[in-house]
C-alpha positions in Angstrom: 25.1 60.7 12.4 23.8 60.8 16.1 26.6 61.1 18.5 27.9 57.6 19.5 25.8 55.8 22.1 28.7 53.6 23.2 28.5 53.1 26.9 25.0 54.5 27.3 21.7 52.9 27.7 18.9 52.7 25.1 15.6 52.4 26.9 12.7 51.5 24.7 9.9 54.0 24.7 6.5 52.6 25.8 5.3 52.8 22.2 8.0 50.6 20.8 6.0 47.5 19.9 8.7 45.4 18.4 8.6 42.2 20.6 12.3 41.8 20.5 12.7 45.2 22.3 9.5 45.9 24.0 10.4 47.5 27.4 14.0 46.6 27.1 17.1 48.3 28.5 20.1 48.0 26.1 23.7 48.7 27.0 25.5 49.9 23.9 28.8 48.2 23.4 29.7 49.9 20.1 28.2 52.6 17.8 30.0 54.2 14.9 29.4 54.9 11.1 29.4 51.2 10.4 26.5 50.4 12.8 25.8 49.6 16.4 25.8 46.6 18.9 24.3 46.4 22.3 23.1 43.8 24.8 19.6 43.6 26.4 20.1 43.9 30.1 16.7 42.9 31.3 15.8 39.6 29.7 17.1 36.8 32.0 16.7 33.2 30.8 16.2 30.0 32.7 19.5 28.7 31.5 22.1 28.7 34.3 25.5 30.2 33.3 27.3 26.9 34.1 25.1 24.9 31.7 27.2 26.2 28.8 30.2 27.8 30.6 31.3 25.6 33.5 33.0 27.6 36.3 31.6 30.9 35.3 28.6 31.0 37.7 31.0 31.5 40.6 31.9 34.9 39.2 28.6 35.7 37.7 26.4 38.4 39.3 23.2 36.9 40.7 20.9 35.8 39.1 23.7 33.6 37.6 21.9 32.9 34.4 22.3 33.6 30.7 20.6 36.7 29.5 18.9 37.1 26.2 21.2 39.7 24.7 19.3 40.2 21.6 17.9 38.6 18.3 21.3 38.6 16.5 23.3 35.4 16.7 21.3 33.9 19.7 23.8 31.0 19.9 26.8 33.4 20.3 27.9 34.2 24.0 29.2 37.6 25.0 30.4 38.5 28.5 30.8 41.7 30.4 32.6 41.9 33.7 35.3 43.4 35.8 39.0 42.6 35.4 38.8 42.9 31.6 41.7 45.0 30.2 42.7 48.6 30.3 40.6 51.5 31.6 40.2 52.8 28.0 38.5 49.4 27.1 35.7 49.7 29.7 32.2 50.1 28.4 30.6 51.5 31.6 32.5 52.3 34.8 34.8 49.2 35.5 32.9 46.8 33.2 34.3 45.7 29.9 33.9 42.8 27.4 35.5 39.7 28.7 37.0 36.6 27.1 34.6 33.7 27.9 37.2 31.3 26.8 39.6 32.7 29.5 39.8 31.7 33.2 36.8 32.8 35.2 38.8 33.4 38.3 40.4 36.4 36.5 37.0 38.3 36.5 34.3 39.6 38.8 30.7 40.8 38.3 30.2 38.8 35.2 27.1 38.8 33.2 26.7 36.5 30.1 24.6 37.3 27.2 23.3 34.9 24.5 23.1 37.0 21.2 23.1 40.7 20.9 21.1 43.6 19.4 22.6 44.9 16.2 21.8 47.9 13.8 23.2 48.6 10.3 24.6 51.9 9.4 22.3 54.8 10.4 19.6 52.4 11.4 19.7 53.1 15.1 20.1 56.8 14.3 16.8 56.7 12.5 15.2 54.8 15.4 16.4 57.4 18.0 15.2 60.3 15.8 11.9 58.5 15.4 11.3 58.4 19.2 11.7 54.6 19.7 14.6 55.0 22.1 15.5 57.2 25.0 19.4 57.5 25.2 20.4 57.7 28.8 23.4 57.4 31.0 24.4 53.9 32.2 25.6 52.8 35.6 27.3 49.7 36.5 24.5 48.6 38.7 22.3 48.6 35.6 24.4 45.8 34.2 24.7 43.9 37.5 21.2 44.5 38.9 19.7 41.5 40.8 16.3 42.7 39.7 16.2 42.9 35.9 12.5 42.8 35.7 12.4 46.2 37.4 15.3 47.8 35.4 13.1 49.5 32.8 11.0 51.4 35.2 13.9 52.1 37.5 16.1 53.6 34.8 13.3 55.8 33.5 12.3 56.8 37.2 15.7 58.2 38.1 15.8 60.6 35.2 15.7 64.2 36.1 13.7 65.2 33.0 10.3 64.7 31.6 11.4 61.2 30.6 10.8 60.1 34.2 7.0 60.2 33.6 7.3 57.3 31.3 8.2 54.9 34.1 4.4 55.1 35.0 3.3 54.0 31.5 0.9 51.0 31.7 2.0 47.7 30.2 -0.9 47.9 27.8 -1.7 51.5 26.9 -5.0 50.5 25.1 -6.4 49.7 28.7 -5.8 53.3 29.7 
């Protein structure tokens, strides 16, 4: 098994053609022998957080909309934010999973996701080995960015390795 990617980013390679994950940045919430789970950070929807979760927009990081977390269980909501449990429960920095049935005022820097990205045992390991994903360090500001449309390029650009060159890949390589 590949070392756990929990708390790290999966950044889609420019060649990953799956429309569910093209040019995505995924924060990995869990990854073990049983499989993996993450949320797509750069797919905001037009749905305001308050539409399904009244009171949560006041603690949501702008833009205060629901993000399309992935193709699995798209009607399920998952939240990340500050104020969620013990330091050992944090996924990246001060951010951890939050209880969306709880009281919004107990949290800060909240991001709400509809659905998630999921992989069966060894599936993600095969995709990483096949070059579909770059596994990179996550920052709190990756989750809370106010410019999710620029996140894919920004995460690649900040790398201190050859991976940074992929930030300049054209949207349609066939036009190159």
